[in-house]
N, C-alpha and C positions, 0 to 999 in steps of 0.2 A: 800544374800546367806550365809549360815553357812559356817565357815572356815573349810577346810578339807585339809588333807595331801594327796598328789597325788604321789604314789610311783610306778606307772606302769613302766614296763621295755618294751620299744617300739622297739628296734632295730632288735634283731634277735631271734625269738621264739626258735630256736635250741641251743642258747647260754645258758649254765648252769650258775649257781651261780659263779660269778667271784671273789670270796673271796681270790683266789690266786694271784691276781694282786695288789701290793702294789704300789699305786700311790705316786710318789715322793712329797717332800714337798719343794723342792728348785726350785725356778722360773727359767724357761728355758729362756736363752738369745736369744730372737727372731731375734733382729737385727744382733747378731753375726753369725746366721746361714747363709750359702750360699743361694743366692737368689733362685736358682734352686731348692733347698730342701724346701725353704719356699713355693714357688709356688706348688710344688709336694705335700705337706702336705695339702695345700688349696684345691687342686685338688681331693686328696683322700677324704676330707670331702664332697666336693660336689658330688663325685660320690656315697657316702654312703647316703647322703640326697636325692638323686634321687630315692633310693630305699625304703625309709620310708616316711609315710605320716604324718609328725608332724602337730599338729594343728596350722593352720595359725593365728587364734585368739591370741594364746599364743605368738607367734613371734612379731606379730604386737603390742601387749600390751607391751611387753618387750622393743621394739624399741621406743614406745611412751615415756616410762619412762626413757630410755637411749638412746637419739637421737645421741650422740657422738658416739655409737658403730654401727651405720647403715652403716658399711663398712666391706666388706669381709675380708681385711687383718687384720682389728682391731679384728673382731671376731676370725679369725683364731690364731692370737697371744694369745688371752685370753684363748682359748681352748688348745692350745699348753701348755701354762703355767700351766693350770689345770692338764693336763695329765702327764706332765714332762716325755717325752719320752726318756730322757737320759738313757742309758743302752741298748736300742735296736735300737736307731737311731744313726748310725755312718757314717762317710765319706766313710767307705769301704762297708757297706751293704746297705746304703740308708735307706728309710723309711720301717717300718713294714708293713706287708701285710694288707689287709682289715679285715681279720678275727681277727687278733690281735687288730686292731683299734676298731672294733666293741666291743670286750671283754673289752678294756680299757675304752671305753665310758660307757658301761654298768656298770663296777665297779665305775666309777666316779659318776654316778647318784646315785647309792646305797649309796656311802660314802658321797655324798653332804649332806644327811639328818643327818649326824653325826658331820657336821661341822658348826661352828657358822656362817660362811660367805658363806655357801653352798646353801642357800635357797633364792628363790625369791618369793615374794608374789603379785599375780596379781589376781584381781577381786575376792578376797576372798580365793583363793586356794593358798596353799604352794607347790611349785615345786623346783625341782632340778635346781640350777643355771646352770649346764652343759646343762640341757635340754633346758632351756629358751633360752641359747645363740645358741644352734643348731637350735631351731625353728626360731630364729630371723635370722640366717644365711641363712636358706632355704628360708624365705621371701625376704631377699635381693637378693639372687641368682635367685629366680623366677621372681622378678621385672626386672632383667637385662636379662631375657631370657636364663639363664645358665642352668636351669632345669625346667622340666615340671611336671604336675601333675602325680601321680602314676596311672598306667592303670590296675593294677591287679584287677579283679572283687572281690568284698567283699565276695560274697558267695562261693568262692573258699577256703576260710580260713579253717585251721584244727578247729575241735570242741574241746571246752575247757569250764570249769567251770569259767565263767568270773564275774558273779554277783550273789548276793544273791537276788532272785526274790520271792516275797511273793505272795499276791493275785494279779490277773490280769483278765481282762475281756473287753468287753463281750467274750464268748467263742463259742456261737452258735447264729444262726439267721435262721428264716424261708427263704426258697428260694423266691426271689423276694422282700423281705423286708429289708429296711435299718436297720442299728444297731447303737445305741448311736449317733443318728443324731445330727449334728452340725448345726448351723444357715445358713452356707453357702451350705448345702445340702449334705455335705461329712459325712463320719463316723469317729469314734475315739476310739482307745483302751486306757486303763489306766493300769499301772503297779505300784506296790509297789517295787521300787529298791532304797535301800539305797546307797548313795554316787555314783551315776551315774556320770561318767566323760563327759565333754562337747563333746567328740569325739564319743559318743555312736549312733549307727545307728540301727533302727529296720525296719525289712522287713516282709511283709506279702507275703508269696510266693516269687516271685522275684521283687515285687512291694516295692520300698523304701518308707517309711512313713515319714512325717514332725514330727520331735521329739521336744517336749518342756520339759525342765528339772526343777523340783521344788525340794525342800527338800523332799527326801523319796517318791516322787511321779513323775512318768514319763508319759506323754501322747504322742500318736503317731496317726496322722490323715491321712486319705485317702481323696483325691480330690474326688468330687461328680462322675466323670466319672469312676474312679478306683473302688470306692464303688459299683457302679452300676454294673460293670463288674464282680466283686467278687460274688455277690448275684445272678446272673443270673441263675446259675446252681447248684445243690447240688454238694457237695465235701468237702474235707479237704484241709487246706492251712496252711503250717508250719508258725510259728511265730519265727523269728530269731533275736537275737541282735548280733551285730557285733562291734569290735573295730578294725578299719583299722590300728591304730598305733601300736597295738600288733599283727596284723594280725591273729586275732582269732575270732571264732564266737560261739554262745551258742544258742541252740534251746530251746526256752521257752516253747512251747507247740503247739497245733494245734487249729485253728479256723474253726468251721465246718458249712457249709451251709446245712440245713436240708431239707428233702422233706417235712416233717410235722411241728408240732409246735416247737418252741424254748423253752429254759429253761425259759425263761421270755417274757412278752408281748412285742409287737412291741412299738416303741417309739412315736406313734402318740399322739399328745397332745389333750386331751379332753378340753371341755369348762369349763368356770369358775363354781365354786361350792361355796355355802355358807357353808364353812367348819365348821364355829363356831356352826352351828345348828346340825352337826353330833354328835352322842354319842361317847365319849371318850372310847377306848378299847385297849388292848394290841395287836398289829399286829406283832411286832418284838422286840427281846431283843436287844436294842441299846447300843453298848459297847462304842462308841466315835463317834463324827462328827465335820465337819469343812469345810470351815473356819467359825469361829463364829463372825467375825466382818470385817468391811471394813471402808474406809474413804470415805465420800461423793463424789459421781462422780468418784470414782476409781474402776476399775475392781478387782475381787478377784479370787485366783486360776485360772488365765488366761489360756485358751485352745488355741491351734493353730489356730482355726477358729475365735478368738476373743471373744468367748463366756467366761462367767465366769461359775464356777461349784462347787457344794457342793459334799461331800462324806459322807457317812453314814456307819460305821462298824457295822455289825450286827451279832449276834450268828447264826451259821448254824443251821437250823431246817427245818421241813417241814410245817411250818405254812404258812400263807398267802404270795403268791408271786405275785399276780396281783395287784401291788401297784402303786400309783403315788406319787410323792413328790410335795406338794403345798407350795407356799410361800404366806402365808395369804390365800386368796381364789383363787389364781392364779396357775394353773398346769404348772409344768416344765417338760422338756424332761427327761425322767426317764429310766434309765437301772437297772434292778435287777439281781444280782448274788447271789451265795450262801452265801457270807460274806460281800459284800459290795454292796451298792446302791449308784448310782450316779445320779445326776440331773444337767442339763445345763440351763443358762439363758443368752439370748442374749444381746448385748450391748444395744439394743433399750429397751428391758425389764428392764435392770438394770436402765436406766434412767427414765423410766416411772413408775416402781414399787417401786424403792428405791430412790425417788427424795427428800426426807427429811431425816434429821438425826432422828433416833429413833430406837425403836426395833420392829422387824418384826418376827412373828411366823412361824416357819417351821414344817410342818407336814407330816407324812405318811398318805395316804388316801386309803381306799379300798371302791371303789363304790359298789362291789359285796356285801359286808357286811354292807354297809352304816355306815362306822366307821371311825374315825380318831385317830391317836396317835401323840401327840405333841413331836417333837424331841428337840426343844429348841427355843430360841429367838436369831435371827440374827441381831446383832447390827451395825447401820450405824452412825459412828462418824462425828461430825461436823469438818470442816477443821481447 
């Protein structure tokens, strides 16, 4: 995965920029604090972590790299030292309230990215050290039964512009017909979303889909029974992205089940064809395509169903739309949209069709016009 900087502010959507909080540079004497205040500070953190859904994978990965910190008191001490609550924590007034603690943590996360020792790197992501420790503390506390999963429904979140979403699809299908069918019988959507975080969730209506994140591409799949239920009757279904950590959601668009024909033909796979015997012709203006190579025996651009997939960026026009993608003479499950054509290949087909190192031609084929357009050669490299 490409290295990315993750600067999300996860704790309170209502908290404004916390630039007014100057976090101290002097380490707090944790041991010197009265035990009751140390315990109260830890409890305040636990109460806060009950309300926010930090990514468990982040906390687990941090603890795996820092096993000596897998203790609530140790993590509390590190977080207190980072915040330096001196100035509002006194023997007279006790601890700051939860709102002040939220703001201080938000400020600490923002300022961590400006500190040489404020970053932790996990699985190719750069994250705030404060955020990593909070996520770790939540994992430890949840393991001890001190907090439970957040129960707030995702689709109750406020609407916001979370991500830059480019092309996505498919957007329509005829009633009763599957769309972008996967080898397991389910259906899948694809989205061009740059820098999608691991916490991303995508819903079709109120159905949560299984999300798989690749660089600049996200796929979301429906189980066969859910896909069948969606296409049973004509209607419109909202496509919604949500980030439970920021407690926000973004409506991407609508998927429509049509009474009549869809924008593109159904995904039924036609039989083999001697593609090389067809005349070469321009069917689409191809801007880019991929992936263009893989290693022998390895999947490429893996989908949630286990299939591999090609994508072909094309110029939007009114030319041929009843197209199939062929790998050599073998047809692939194809979805045609205005600017992107996708084609999937099952794990069994990967093994049988790409069983040797070499170059394999990828074509766009129009049976109606009895023509082909070569997209390029897909290279299978020896191990």
